[in-house]
C-alpha positions in Angstrom: 80.5 216.6 182.6 77.6 214.8 183.1 76.7 213.8 186.7 76.7 209.7 185.5 79.9 210.4 183.8 81.7 212.0 186.9 80.4 209.3 189.4 82.0 206.7 187.2 85.4 208.9 186.8 85.5 209.4 190.3 85.0 205.9 191.1 87.8 204.7 188.9 90.2 206.7 190.7 89.2 205.9 194.2 88.2 202.6 194.5 87.6 201.0 197.8 89.1 198.2 199.6 86.8 196.1 200.7 84.2 194.0 198.3 80.6 194.5 199.0 79.1 190.8 199.7 77.2 190.7 196.5 77.5 186.4 195.8 75.1 185.2 198.1 72.5 187.6 197.0 73.0 187.1 193.0 73.1 183.6 193.8 69.7 183.6 195.7 68.3 185.4 192.9 69.4 183.3 190.2 68.2 179.9 192.5 64.6 181.3 193.0 64.3 182.5 189.2 61.8 180.2 186.6 64.1 182.0 184.0 67.5 180.9 185.0 65.8 177.0 185.6 65.0 176.6 182.3 67.1 179.1 180.2 71.2 179.9 180.5 72.1 183.0 182.2 75.9 184.2 182.7 76.9 187.0 184.8 80.2 188.1 185.9 80.9 191.2 188.4 84.6 192.3 189.1 85.5 195.4 191.2 87.6 198.3 190.1 90.8 196.1 191.2 89.7 193.4 188.4 88.8 191.0 190.9 86.0 188.7 190.4 83.2 189.4 193.0 80.7 187.0 191.2 80.8 184.4 188.3 78.5 182.1 186.3 79.5 181.1 183.1 81.5 183.6 182.8 83.8 181.6 180.1 80.9 180.6 178.0 79.6 181.6 175.1 76.2 183.6 174.7 74.2 185.1 171.8 75.0 189.0 172.9 72.3 190.7 171.2 72.7 194.6 170.8 75.8 194.5 173.7 77.7 193.7 170.4 77.3 197.5 170.0 80.1 198.0 172.9 82.6 196.1 170.7 81.6 198.1 167.2 81.3 201.7 169.0 84.6 201.0 171.2 86.2 200.2 168.1 85.4 202.8 166.2 85.9 205.2 168.9 89.4 204.3 169.7 90.3 204.0 166.0 88.7 207.1 164.6 88.5 209.4 167.6 85.5 211.1 169.2 86.5 214.3 166.6 85.9 212.4 163.7 83.5 213.9 161.1 82.1 213.0 157.8 81.5 214.9 154.6 78.8 214.0 152.3 78.9 216.0 149.0 76.7 216.8 145.7 79.1 216.7 142.5 78.3 217.5 139.0 79.7 214.6 136.6 78.9 215.9 132.8 74.9 216.2 132.9 74.4 214.1 136.0 74.1 215.0 139.8 75.6 212.9 142.2 74.6 212.5 145.8 78.4 211.1 147.4 78.0 209.0 150.7 81.1 208.9 152.8 79.3 207.1 155.9 77.4 209.4 157.9 75.1 207.6 159.5 72.7 211.3 160.2 71.2 212.3 157.0 67.8 213.0 158.8 65.9 215.0 160.9 67.1 213.6 164.2 67.8 215.9 166.8 71.3 216.2 167.8 73.8 216.1 170.0 71.4 213.3 171.2 68.3 214.6 173.2 66.2 212.5 175.5 62.6 211.8 174.2 63.2 214.2 171.4 61.2 214.5 168.3 62.8 214.1 165.1 62.3 216.7 162.4 61.2 215.7 158.6 63.3 213.0 156.9 64.6 215.2 154.6 66.0 217.9 156.4 69.8 217.7 155.7 69.1 216.9 151.9 66.9 219.7 151.8 70.0 221.8 153.1 72.1 220.6 150.1 69.2 221.2 147.3 69.4 224.6 148.3 72.9 224.7 148.3 72.6 223.2 144.7 69.9 226.0 143.7 72.4 228.6 145.1 75.0 227.4 143.0 73.1 228.2 140.1 72.1 225.0 139.1 68.3 225.5 138.1 68.2 222.2 136.2 69.9 218.8 135.5 70.3 217.6 132.2 70.9 214.0 133.0 70.2 211.8 136.3 70.4 212.2 140.1 72.5 209.5 141.2 72.8 207.9 144.5 77.0 206.9 144.8 77.7 204.5 147.9 80.9 203.7 146.4 83.2 204.6 149.7 82.4 201.3 150.8 81.7 198.0 149.4 78.5 197.7 149.4 77.4 194.6 152.2 73.8 195.6 153.1 72.9 193.0 155.0 74.2 191.0 157.7 75.0 187.3 157.7 72.6 185.9 160.5 69.9 188.6 160.0 66.2 187.3 159.4 63.9 187.8 156.6 61.9 190.0 159.1 64.8 191.9 160.6 65.1 193.3 156.6 61.9 194.3 155.9 61.7 196.6 159.1 63.8 199.7 160.5 65.4 197.4 162.8 67.6 195.7 159.8 67.5 198.7 157.4 70.6 198.1 155.0 73.8 199.7 155.7 75.5 202.0 153.1 78.0 205.0 152.5 74.6 206.6 152.0 72.2 206.7 155.2 69.0 209.2 154.6 66.5 208.6 157.2 68.4 205.5 158.6 67.5 203.8 155.7 64.1 203.9 156.2 60.5 204.9 155.4 58.5 206.3 158.7 55.0 205.5 158.5 52.2 207.2 161.1 48.7 206.2 161.1 46.6 208.4 163.0 42.5 207.8 163.8 39.8 209.6 162.9 36.3 209.1 163.2 34.8 205.9 163.7 34.1 203.9 160.8 36.0 206.1 158.7 39.9 205.6 156.7 42.3 206.3 159.3 45.2 209.1 158.1 48.1 207.3 156.7 51.4 209.8 156.3 54.9 209.0 155.5 58.2 210.2 155.6 59.9 211.2 153.8 56.7 211.0 151.0 58.9 209.4 148.5 58.4 205.8 148.5 60.4 203.6 147.1 57.2 200.9 146.6 54.2 200.7 146.1 51.7 200.6 149.3 48.1 199.2 149.6 46.8 200.7 153.2 43.1 200.1 154.7 43.5 200.6 158.0 39.9 201.8 159.7 38.9 203.8 162.5 37.2 201.3 164.6 36.7 200.3 168.3 40.0 198.5 168.7 43.7 199.0 167.8 44.9 196.2 165.5 47.3 197.0 162.5 48.9 194.3 160.5 51.3 194.9 157.9 53.2 192.4 155.4 56.1 193.1 152.9 58.0 190.0 151.9 62.1 190.8 151.2 63.2 192.1 148.0 59.5 192.4 146.8 58.0 196.1 145.9 54.8 195.7 147.5 53.5 196.7 150.9 50.4 195.6 152.4 48.8 197.9 155.5 45.6 196.9 156.9 43.5 196.6 160.2 42.0 199.1 162.3 43.0 201.7 165.1 40.9 202.9 167.8 39.5 206.7 167.7 41.4 208.5 170.2 44.4 206.1 170.7 47.6 207.6 170.2 49.4 207.4 166.3 50.7 203.8 165.1 54.6 204.4 164.0 56.3 202.1 161.8 59.3 202.4 160.2 60.1 199.9 157.1 63.6 199.4 155.5 64.3 200.1 151.6 66.1 197.9 149.6 68.1 200.2 147.8 70.0 203.1 150.0 72.0 204.8 147.2 68.8 204.7 145.0 66.6 205.5 148.0 69.0 208.8 148.8 69.0 209.8 144.7 65.0 209.5 145.0 65.1 211.9 148.0 67.8 214.0 146.1 65.5 214.4 143.2 62.3 215.1 145.0 64.0 217.8 147.1 65.9 219.7 144.0 62.3 219.9 142.6 60.7 221.2 145.5 63.3 223.7 145.3 63.0 224.8 141.8 65.7 222.6 140.1 64.2 220.6 137.4 65.6 216.9 136.7 65.1 216.0 133.2 66.7 212.4 133.5 65.8 209.5 136.0 67.2 208.7 139.1 70.0 205.9 139.8 72.4 204.0 142.0 76.6 203.1 141.7 78.0 200.9 144.2 80.9 199.1 144.4 80.8 195.3 144.7 84.5 194.4 146.3 87.5 196.3 146.9 89.2 195.7 143.6 86.5 197.7 141.9 88.0 201.4 140.7 87.0 204.5 142.4 84.3 206.6 140.7 86.0 209.8 139.4 85.0 212.7 141.3 83.3 215.7 139.8 83.0 219.2 140.9 81.3 219.6 144.1 78.4 222.0 144.4 77.1 221.5 147.8 78.5 220.0 151.0 77.5 218.8 154.4 79.6 217.9 157.6 78.6 215.7 160.2 78.9 216.1 164.1 81.4 214.4 165.8 81.7 210.6 165.8 81.2 210.7 169.4 77.6 212.3 169.1 76.6 209.6 166.8 77.7 207.1 169.0 75.8 208.6 171.6 72.6 207.3 169.7 73.7 204.3 168.8 74.1 203.1 171.9 71.7 205.0 173.7 69.0 204.2 171.4 70.6 201.0 170.3 70.5 201.8 166.3 71.3 199.0 164.6 72.1 200.2 161.2 74.8 202.8 162.7 76.3 200.0 164.9 76.9 198.2 161.5 77.9 200.9 159.4 80.8 202.0 161.8 82.8 198.0 160.6 82.9 200.4 157.3 83.5 203.9 158.6 86.9 202.4 160.1 87.9 199.8 157.3 85.6 200.3 154.1 83.7 197.1 154.5 81.9 195.1 156.7 84.0 192.5 156.2 87.4 194.2 156.9 85.5 196.1 159.6 85.1 192.3 161.3 89.2 191.4 160.6 90.3 194.8 162.0 88.1 194.7 165.1 89.3 191.0 165.2 93.1 193.0 165.6 91.9 195.2 168.1 90.6 192.8 170.6 93.4 190.7 170.3 95.3 193.8 171.0 93.6 194.2 174.4 93.8 190.8 175.7 90.4 189.4 174.0 91.3 185.7 172.4 89.4 184.7 169.6 88.2 181.4 171.3 86.1 184.3 173.0 83.9 185.6 170.3 82.5 185.5 167.1 81.2 188.4 165.6 79.0 188.6 161.9 78.0 192.3 162.2 78.6 195.3 164.4 74.7 195.5 165.4 73.8 192.6 167.4 71.0 191.6 164.7 72.9 188.4 163.6 71.9 185.3 165.9 75.4 184.3 164.8 76.9 186.3 167.2 78.8 184.9 170.1 80.6 186.4 173.2 81.7 185.3 176.5 81.1 187.7 179.6 84.5 187.6 180.4 85.4 189.1 177.1 82.6 191.9 178.0 84.5 192.6 181.1 87.6 192.9 179.3 86.4 195.4 177.0 84.6 197.4 179.6 87.8 197.4 182.0 89.9 198.5 178.9 87.7 201.4 177.9 87.4 202.6 181.7 90.8 203.3 181.5 91.6 204.6 177.8 92.0 207.8 177.0 88.3 208.2 175.9 87.0 206.8 179.1 84.7 210.1 179.4 83.0 210.0 176.3 82.8 206.0 176.2 80.9 206.3 179.6 78.5 208.7 177.9 77.5 207.0 175.1 75.8 204.6 177.4 72.1 204.6 178.8 71.5 205.6 182.6 69.3 203.6 184.0 65.9 205.7 184.4 67.5 208.5 182.8 67.7 208.0 178.9 68.2 206.0 175.9 66.8 202.4 176.5 67.3 202.3 180.3 64.5 205.5 180.6 61.9 203.5 182.0 64.0 200.6 183.8 65.2 201.0 187.4 63.8 204.2 188.2 63.4 203.9 192.0 66.0 206.1 193.8 67.7 203.5 195.1 69.0 202.5 191.4 68.2 205.5 189.2 71.5 207.2 187.6 73.5 204.6 189.4 73.7 202.1 186.1 75.7 203.0 183.0 75.1 200.1 180.5 74.1 198.7 177.1 70.8 196.9 177.0 70.5 193.7 174.3 67.4 192.4 173.2 66.5 189.2 170.9 63.5 186.7 171.0 64.3 184.3 174.2 67.4 186.7 174.5 68.1 190.0 177.3 71.9 191.3 177.8 73.1 193.9 179.8 76.4 195.1 180.7 78.2 198.3 181.9 79.2 199.7 185.1 77.7 200.1 188.6 78.0 203.0 190.7 77.4 201.9 194.3 76.1 203.9 197.4 79.5 203.7 199.0 81.2 204.9 196.0 82.7 202.3 194.2 82.4 201.3 190.8 81.8 198.1 189.4 81.8 196.4 186.2 79.5 194.0 184.6 77.9 191.4 182.4 74.4 190.0 182.6 73.3 187.5 179.7 70.5 185.6 179.4 69.8 183.1 176.8 67.5 180.4 175.5 64.5 181.9 178.3 61.1 181.0 177.3 60.0 184.5 179.6 59.4 187.3 177.4 61.5 190.3 177.6 59.4 192.0 180.3 60.2 189.2 182.7 64.0 188.7 181.5 64.3 192.4 182.1 63.0 192.4 185.5 65.3 189.4 186.4 68.4 191.6 184.9 67.0 194.6 187.1 67.0 193.1 190.2 70.6 191.7 190.2 71.9 195.3 189.1 69.9 196.7 192.2 72.2 194.0 194.2 75.4 195.7 192.5 74.3 199.1 193.3 74.2 198.3 197.1 
């Protein structure tokens, strides 16, 4: 058990009797904040006994951004359990070879279990493993097509309330039962010698769209990109300064199953398996569609336990993984949201306290009250999976999206909480371990703020510093 988790569990079992006098200090910080004067702030802090220590707009609705992931990850952990695994298969169906996805979000080169600041391996690491198995099975030629089959779930690639900008970047990559490299293409632009073209590399090298890259090495770094949603052309231009670190970006693909089929075809050919046909995708448009008839399995890949993906999802705020969890539980985003509602009702969160349209928090239509967040956090802190749950959250100054925040000894390692950021919006909700040994549960929302993300985070971090005293 990690130190942060051990501290949390110990505090939960041994709550102190007296509450820290935090209300005046939090109120003073908010009264002096320009952000709180023009924006909309909500905050709720409770002690281990459920007593409110500080509350501002606790029963008002806020856009939660990635605090939405608290709800989708808790839902999946409670419904599927930490040890749930997913199997990805390659099947022979007549002359065709079919890659069948069942919801594994980590068909990639990601280092797992989660390691802080780890560098991923090649995007097609898992696909290469499957291609080797196909070749070892004695298949040296595919007479038909290579097919991506994501019919395990209803095909709902994008959530309601996502923006046009979201869906062309890695932040809003489409969701599918097949998730190769998070359904993204990674681009890495490396400067060379001043006045010469920069080096542009893609991973995986199988591009599902045309790229016009005109980036030169110059005296400044200013890289621009343009790709309209659902188009097949991407422009990349500008300059990158000699000696600067590489520019890295991710782009979302349009059709995950087709992208997966393209990746498998490429990998098969790299491992000596000839493909005579083309690539195509099979989707399931609604719940009433008949399932695909299974073929002979010739290769398999089993995921690590679900808890490992939940750590990736919450610590790195991985959007596509969080949204996929709804389908992992219920077979579709729509059914997942309905079942999430039933789960929340069962733990005392009422329907007028939230409104969710996705599992990731990209949707600008999501709303939730701080009180509902606290109810969820309190429930999970006492669930059978409490230690696993707390281990998924970023830790202040240590890892995940809090690795470079609250790094001073006074606060480092004492805040275990989920971040959230959208334009004009920031959030942080989770648990604070006080220096006196108490455990506090808190939710902080900042909406409609003109200030940039750094200033919003500074305000939230000041409030957290009060909580740990």
